[in-house]
Residue frames relative to the residue before (quaternion, step in Angstrom):
aa qw qx qy qz dx dy dz
M 1.0000 0.0000 0.0000 0.0000 0.00 0.00 0.00
I 0.6661 0.4832 -0.3036 0.4802 3.58 0.96 -0.84
A 0.6004 0.5654 -0.3625 0.4340 3.60 1.07 -0.66
W 0.6456 0.5103 -0.3194 0.4698 3.59 1.00 -0.77
L 0.6435 0.5238 -0.3211 0.4565 3.56 0.98 -0.82
I 0.6486 0.5074 -0.3096 0.4754 3.57 0.98 -0.83
L 0.6459 0.5134 -0.3186 0.4666 3.60 1.00 -0.79
I 0.6540 0.5075 -0.3210 0.4600 3.58 0.92 -0.86
I 0.6551 0.4949 -0.3120 0.4781 3.60 0.94 -0.85
N 0.6496 0.5250 -0.3130 0.4522 3.59 0.95 -0.87
Y 0.6954 0.4623 -0.2805 0.4733 3.60 0.87 -0.92
T 0.6200 0.5305 -0.3437 0.4647 3.60 1.07 -0.66
L 0.6578 0.4899 -0.3065 0.4831 3.58 0.96 -0.83
A 0.6280 0.5211 -0.3352 0.4708 3.60 1.04 -0.72
L 0.6243 0.5341 -0.3375 0.4594 3.59 1.01 -0.77
F 0.6722 0.4843 -0.3015 0.4718 3.58 0.89 -0.90
M 0.6230 0.5360 -0.3480 0.4511 3.58 1.01 -0.73
W 0.6986 0.4555 -0.2778 0.4768 3.60 0.89 -0.88
L 0.5934 0.5382 -0.3708 0.4699 3.60 1.13 -0.49
I 0.6359 0.5105 -0.3257 0.4784 3.59 1.02 -0.74
V 0.6368 0.5095 -0.3261 0.4780 3.59 0.98 -0.81
G 0.6454 0.5187 -0.3187 0.4614 3.59 0.98 -0.80
R 0.6497 0.5027 -0.3153 0.4752 3.57 0.99 -0.80
L 0.6259 0.5301 -0.3351 0.4635 3.59 1.03 -0.74
V 0.6691 0.4957 -0.3026 0.4637 3.57 0.89 -0.91
L 0.6713 0.4883 -0.3052 0.4667 3.59 0.91 -0.85
S 0.6492 0.5197 -0.3342 0.4435 3.59 1.00 -0.68
L 0.5765 0.5800 -0.3801 0.4322 3.60 1.19 -0.38
F 0.7263 0.4189 -0.2255 0.4962 3.58 1.16 -0.60
R 0.5118 -0.6753 0.3974 0.3521 3.57 1.20 0.55
A 0.1210 0.8190 -0.5471 0.1239 3.54 0.86 0.94
N 0.4305 -0.6977 0.5223 0.2347 3.53 -0.97 0.95
R 0.4974 -0.6685 0.4614 0.3047 3.61 -0.92 0.86
E 0.6408 0.5234 -0.3276 0.4562 3.61 1.17 -0.41
N 0.4915 0.6353 -0.4343 0.4076 3.57 1.26 -0.20
F 0.5006 -0.6975 0.4135 0.3032 3.61 -0.79 0.96
I 0.6230 0.5235 -0.3570 0.4587 3.62 1.06 -0.55
M 0.6715 0.4707 -0.2971 0.4891 3.59 0.91 -0.87
A 0.6214 0.5367 -0.3400 0.4584 3.60 1.04 -0.73
F 0.6102 0.5447 -0.3405 0.4636 3.59 1.08 -0.71
F 0.6838 0.4767 -0.2860 0.4726 3.59 0.84 -0.96
I 0.6484 0.5106 -0.3238 0.4626 3.60 0.96 -0.79
K 0.6492 0.5403 -0.3190 0.4301 3.58 0.92 -0.91
F 0.7669 0.3822 -0.2064 0.4724 3.59 0.90 -0.85
T 0.7096 0.4413 -0.2818 0.4716 3.62 1.12 -0.40
E 0.5427 0.6515 -0.4030 0.3444 3.59 1.12 -0.46
P 0.6273 0.5159 -0.3709 0.4503 3.69 0.93 -0.61
V 0.6310 0.5128 -0.3347 0.4763 3.60 1.07 -0.69
Y 0.6434 0.5193 -0.3195 0.4629 3.57 0.99 -0.79
K 0.6341 0.5308 -0.3353 0.4514 3.60 1.01 -0.77
I 0.6449 0.5045 -0.3181 0.4779 3.58 0.99 -0.82
T 0.6532 0.5119 -0.3136 0.4614 3.58 0.96 -0.85
R 0.6434 0.5200 -0.3257 0.4578 3.60 1.00 -0.78
K 0.6488 0.4985 -0.3207 0.4772 3.60 1.09 -0.65
I 0.6692 0.4889 -0.3012 0.4716 3.60 1.02 -0.74
V 0.7939 0.1346 -0.0407 0.5916 3.58 0.95 -0.92
P 0.0769 -0.8621 0.4992 0.0415 3.63 0.39 1.18
F 0.6728 0.5135 -0.3017 0.4390 3.60 1.14 -0.45
A 0.4965 0.6779 -0.4213 0.3413 3.62 1.25 -0.07
K 0.5126 -0.6184 0.4993 0.3247 3.54 -1.17 0.64
E 0.6205 -0.5697 0.3911 0.3707 3.56 -1.18 0.58
S 0.6625 0.5134 -0.3155 0.4450 3.61 1.03 -0.67
C 0.6720 0.4940 -0.2918 0.4682 3.59 1.22 -0.39
I 0.4685 0.7168 -0.4258 0.2922 3.60 1.22 -0.35
P 0.6625 0.4919 -0.3493 0.4439 3.69 0.80 -0.75
W 0.6756 0.4913 -0.3049 0.4575 3.58 0.91 -0.85
I 0.6432 0.5031 -0.3212 0.4795 3.58 1.00 -0.77
S 0.6204 0.5442 -0.3356 0.4543 3.59 1.05 -0.77
I 0.6590 0.5004 -0.3097 0.4685 3.57 0.92 -0.88
I 0.6512 0.5108 -0.3199 0.4612 3.60 0.93 -0.85
L 0.6633 0.4993 -0.3080 0.4646 3.59 0.93 -0.85
I 0.6410 0.5147 -0.3264 0.4665 3.59 0.99 -0.79
V 0.6462 0.5102 -0.3236 0.4662 3.60 0.95 -0.82
I 0.6404 0.5160 -0.3298 0.4635 3.60 0.97 -0.79
V 0.6716 0.4827 -0.3035 0.4731 3.60 0.90 -0.87
R 0.6395 0.5156 -0.3316 0.4639 3.61 0.99 -0.75
L 0.6514 0.5003 -0.3201 0.4722 3.59 0.96 -0.79
A 0.6223 0.5406 -0.3356 0.4559 3.56 1.04 -0.74
F 0.6820 0.4762 -0.2922 0.4720 3.58 0.97 -0.80
V 0.6420 0.5190 -0.3297 0.4579 3.59 1.04 -0.68
I 0.6463 0.5231 -0.3181 0.4556 3.57 1.02 -0.79
I 0.6175 0.5259 -0.3495 0.4690 3.61 1.07 -0.71
């Protein structure tokens, strides 16, 4: 039962990591925030960004996605090691 819980948490964190990567890629192409695809990525990644801003309040806004990805990878590794 605990193995399933760890897998679900791991896959959820992986999903958020790939959503952040998708938002980064779309932002390189000057994606409009009113575009429904960009709005989807913003809607699902903004909660992760808010948590990252609380953990690392001194970070620049342009560094938040990269810091978020690093934090997600650290948490995923922590769950895999357990």
